[in-house]
N, C-alpha and C positions, 0 to 999 in steps of 0.2 A: 787456769790454776784450781785446782782444787786448793748451838748454832741459831741456839736464840745469840745473840750478844750478852755478857757476860761480864762486865766491864773486872778489872785489875783486883786487887784488896785480896780484904783477907775472906774472901767470900766468891771468887777468883774459881774457875772451874775447869776441868781440861776433860773433856772425854774420854770414856774406859779405851783402851788399847784394848784392840782386839790378836787376834792369834793372826800374829806373823810370820814371816821370816827375813834373813841377807839374802836375796839371791844370788844368783849364780847365773854365769855361761849360758844357761839350759835355758835357761826363764829370760831371754835377748827377744830372742820374737814377741813372747808372750808381752813387755813391758807393752813391744812397739808398737805394737795390740795396741794394746793402754793408752798410752799415749793419746798412737794417729786416730780417736775413738776421740779419746776425755779430748783435747783442742781442734778438734776441725774443729769448729766454731764460733772458737779465741779469739778474741777484738784484735787479739797481737798475731803468734798465732798460725790463727786461719786465714787471716788478713795471708801473711808472709806468703802463703801459696793462689790469692790469687782466679789460678781458674780451675770452678770446681770439681769440676768431671774430673779431674786429675788431681783434684789433693789429697784425695784418704798415700793415692800412694808416691808421688814427694815430697807427701809432709812426713811418709816412714825411710826416706833416706834419711832424712836430717833426727825423726828422732833411735835411728837402729844406729849412727857415733855414739848417740851421748850415752846411751844405754851401755851399750858394748863397752864403753871405757867406761863407766860407771860402776862394770862388775869386780872394777879392779881394788872397790873401797869396801872393805865387808858397814856400808855401810845405807850400799839401795839394796829400800824392806820391799818384799809384797805381800800380798795376804795369800790366806792358808791356796785361794782359788786363782789366783790369780788375776781378781779385780780387779788391782788398784795397784799402784803402783809408787813407790817416791823415794825420790835420786838426790840426796847430803854427798856435800862433801866436806871430808874435814876439817881444818885449823891445817895448812900450809898445801895443800892440795890444790886439784886446780879439773877442768872441769876434764879438758883435750890432750892431750897424749901435745907436745909439742907436730909430733907427726902431722898426729890426728888433727889438729887447728892446723894443720894445713894444707892439707888435705883439702879440708871441709867443704873451698868457697871450687871444686873441681866441679864435686861428688851431686851439689845440689845447684852444679851449671848446668852438669849434664841431665839431668834431672825436672827442669826448669831450661830457666836461658841465662846467662851472665848478667841481667840490671837484677829478674831477680835474688840471682843471689846474692850478689852485692848488698842487695835490700839485708837479705835476713844476714849476712853479716853485722852489718852494720850496730843493726839493734843489739846482736853480741857486743859490738862495740862499745856500746849504749850504755852496758849493763854495767860492762867490767870496769871502764873509768870511774862511778861513784862506789864502785864498793867500801868498806870500811877501812881503814889501817890497821885496825888492830886485827886477832886472827878468830874466827868464824866459824861455825857449823853452818851451808851454806843448803838453801833447801834449796836446788833447781828448780825439780821438778816435782809435783803430785796430781796425781791425774787418777778418774773414776774410772774403766767401761764407761764407754752410752749405755749398756743394758741391765747395767747392774748400778746407774745409781738413787741415792734416795735413800738407800737401804743405809747411812751414815761411814761406808766404810773410809774411806779420803782420812773424813775425821778422825777418827779410829785409828786408821795406818799413821795416821799424822802423830798424835797423839803415842802411841805407840816409838815417835820417833827423839819428843822430848824426853819422852821417859829419859833415853839413855842419852841424849845431849847432858841431858840435867843432872846424869847423874855424875858425872866426869866435873860437872859444876861449868860450862859453858858459855855465852850468850849464842844466840841461833841468826841466824839472816835471811831476807828472799824480797825475790820482784815477783806484786804479784801484776799480772797483766791480764784480770778482769778484775776492773769494783766493784763486781756482785764477790768476791772472794773477803772482801775485807774487813765487816765485820767477824764474819769464822777465823778468822786473826787474832783478831783484837781479840776473840771469844780466847784463844788461847796465850794469852801474855803477849804477842807480838804489833809492837805502835808503830803509825808512820812515820818513819824514818827523810825518806824524798819524793820528790818528783823527776816523776821524767817523762819528755815531751817526745818521740815520737814524728819521723815526717807524714807521715802516715794521719798526724792529726790523734790520734791516744795516748791516753794516762797511764806509765806505768807511775805503783807505786810501792817503793822499798819501802823493809820492814823491819824492828829490830831489838828482836825479846833476848830482853836483857840473865845474865848469865843466875841461878838460881842454885 
């Protein structure tokens, strides 16, 4: 998921928000393309699809389920040009409906194989098991298409999401699947909460940002 390290306190800094809008169902194809590209080499979500020749097509099946579900909330944000996307689940919300959750493993198995599908589902189960008890805005997915990296779009979109969360005085939570992003999240007020060690050896860091 998606610069410099900036500590919290009086001098803390959040990047300037960029032009963004709430996603609609018509944006799902674009969001799937962004996430498929952004997470192709992610330590967790890239490795979850071990066949690199088929990875993009297989991973797109998963991203489509999550993206199509997320747009039912007015908290999935995209840049104007569709280069980056961020999925926020509001307090009390769920990533997938009960029907979508029940069908996901079967869809993944059809796209990959039963063992791969079960391993992917177990990652999500591990994430859910350590969620904080108190209500929070959940940044489930943040990504920038590989063709547009290095332009500050991901951090700008994150800033816009946090601005909206802060207006409601709510805390925020995320799981970082890539250690390279920890300082970026710390720079906008997230702190390390816990670590999840996956069966494949990857370490996922959970992070919390208090209400403001």
